[in-house]
C-alpha positions in Angstrom: -0.3 0.0 -0.4 1.3 3.5 -1.2 0.8 6.6 0.9 -1.8 8.1 -1.5 -4.2 4.7 -1.2 -4.5 5.2 3.1 -7.8 3.1 4.3 -9.1 5.7 7.0 -12.5 3.9 8.2 -13.0 7.6 9.7 -12.3 9.4 6.4 -14.6 6.7 4.0 -17.3 6.7 7.0 -17.4 10.5 6.7 -17.5 10.7 2.8 -20.7 8.4 2.7 -22.1 10.5 5.4 -21.7 13.5 3.7 -22.1 12.3 -0.1 -25.8 10.7 1.5 -26.6 14.5 3.1 -25.9 16.2 0.0 -28.3 13.4 -2.1 -31.0 14.3 0.5 -31.1 17.7 -0.1 -30.8 17.7 -3.2 -33.6 15.5 -3.6 -35.2 17.4 -1.1 -34.6 20.9 -3.5 -35.7 19.0 -6.6 -39.1 17.4 -5.0 -40.0 20.8 -3.1 -42.0 23.3 -6.4 -44.0 19.9 -7.0 -45.5 19.8 -3.3 -45.2 23.6 -3.1 -47.5 23.7 -6.2 -50.8 21.8 -4.6 -50.8 24.6 -1.8 -54.1 26.8 -2.7 -53.3 29.9 -5.2 -53.7 33.2 -3.1 -57.1 33.8 -4.7 -58.8 31.0 -2.6 -56.7 31.8 0.6 -58.4 35.4 0.1 -61.5 33.9 0.3 -61.0 31.7 3.6 -63.2 34.5 5.4 -66.4 36.3 3.6 -68.4 38.6 5.7 -72.0 39.5 5.0 -74.1 42.2 5.8 -77.7 40.7 6.0 -79.8 44.4 6.9 -80.5 44.2 3.1 -82.1 40.7 3.5 -86.1 41.0 4.2 -87.8 37.8 5.8 -88.5 35.1 3.0 -85.4 36.4 0.9 -82.3 34.4 0.2 -78.9 35.8 -1.2 -76.0 33.3 -2.5 -72.7 34.5 -1.7 -69.4 32.9 -2.4 -66.7 31.5 -0.5 -63.7 29.2 -1.1 -65.1 29.0 -4.6 -68.7 27.1 -3.7 -72.0 29.1 -3.3 -73.3 29.2 0.2 -77.3 30.4 0.7 -77.8 32.3 3.2 -81.8 32.7 3.9 -83.9 34.8 6.3 -86.4 32.8 6.9 -90.1 33.4 7.8 -91.8 32.1 11.4 -94.0 29.6 8.9 -90.7 28.3 7.5 -89.4 27.9 10.7 -92.5 25.9 12.5 -92.7 23.6 9.3 -88.7 22.9 9.8 -89.3 22.3 13.8 -92.2 20.4 13.0 -90.1 17.5 11.2 -89.0 14.1 13.2 -85.3 13.5 13.0 -86.6 9.8 12.5 -88.5 10.6 9.2 -85.3 12.1 7.5 -83.3 9.9 5.2 -80.0 11.5 6.7 -80.3 12.2 10.8 -76.8 13.8 11.1 -76.7 17.7 11.1 -73.5 18.1 9.3 -73.2 21.0 11.0 -69.3 22.2 10.9 -70.4 24.2 14.3 -71.5 21.0 16.1 -70.1 17.7 16.8 -70.4 14.7 14.1 -73.3 12.8 16.3 -75.4 15.8 16.5 -78.8 15.1 15.3 -80.6 16.9 12.0 -82.9 18.9 14.4 -83.5 22.7 12.9 -82.4 24.0 16.2 -79.2 21.9 15.1 -79.4 23.3 11.5 -79.2 27.1 13.0 -77.9 29.1 15.5 -79.6 29.5 18.7 -79.7 33.4 18.9 -80.7 34.4 15.1 -82.7 30.9 14.2 -84.4 32.9 11.3 -81.0 32.5 9.3 -80.1 29.5 7.7 -76.4 29.2 6.0 -75.3 26.3 4.1 -73.2 25.3 1.1 -75.0 25.4 -1.7 -73.7 22.3 -3.3 -76.2 19.5 -3.5 -74.7 16.2 -1.8 -75.6 13.8 -4.7 -73.4 15.0 -7.2 -72.5 18.3 -6.6 -75.0 20.5 -8.5 -76.2 23.7 -7.4 -79.9 23.7 -6.3 -82.6 26.4 -6.6 -84.0 28.5 -4.2 -87.7 28.1 -2.7 -88.5 25.2 -5.2 -89.1 21.5 -4.8 -91.8 19.9 -2.4 -90.7 21.4 0.6 -90.0 24.9 -0.1 -87.0 24.2 0.6 -84.2 23.7 -2.0 -84.7 21.6 -5.2 -82.0 20.4 -7.8 -83.5 19.7 -11.0 -80.5 17.7 -12.0 -81.4 14.3 -10.2 -84.5 15.3 -8.4 -83.0 15.8 -4.7 -85.5 17.6 -2.4 -84.3 19.7 0.4 -86.4 21.3 3.4 -86.1 24.8 4.6 -83.8 23.4 7.0 -81.9 22.3 4.3 -82.3 18.8 5.0 -82.6 15.8 2.4 -86.2 14.7 2.4 -86.7 12.7 -1.0 -84.3 12.0 -4.1 -80.9 10.5 -4.3 -78.7 13.0 -2.4 -77.2 10.9 0.6 -76.8 13.8 2.8 -78.3 17.0 4.1 -76.9 20.4 2.7 -73.8 21.4 4.5 -74.0 23.7 7.4 -70.3 25.9 7.4 -68.1 27.4 9.7 -70.1 30.7 10.7 -70.7 33.6 12.8 -72.4 36.3 13.5 -69.8 39.1 14.2 -72.5 41.8 14.9 -76.0 42.3 14.9 -76.9 42.2 11.0 -73.1 40.9 10.3 -72.1 37.3 9.4 -68.7 35.8 9.0 -68.2 32.3 6.6 -65.3 30.6 7.4 
């Protein structure tokens, strides 16, 4: 063995570890742009919360707002609509779950669990049919709630599925009232 061909095990281990670390860093640097491109873009992040002024919304009217690229229905229900929704027994419903992000998953689909207790006249829900993602029509259908004409799903005034192929009630997003007539979704 010559002086240039030394077999120092400590040096060899260092070279292997350094080479492995450089490969790992290089691989991470090469993969990072692909992972980062899967994050939501700035327009979606800007819509993480939406504030809605409910002052112009009269009793019996509804509006549709856009939140995270999806429609959200906000309806100022009449006393008759609230009374009809509260009269429905949960065991009569195809989907007995409230589907309300503000409540536990086990909450039953009573009208009280689909709205806030302070303002039961306002119902806020995602405007996406749970069957195939269509947008239901408001104040329509057999229960004067929402009707999805694509496949015939009927929702009542509390957004609960009553008839048709939709498997779940319309989902309730996280929302809160930040003032007497100001709603924040998200």
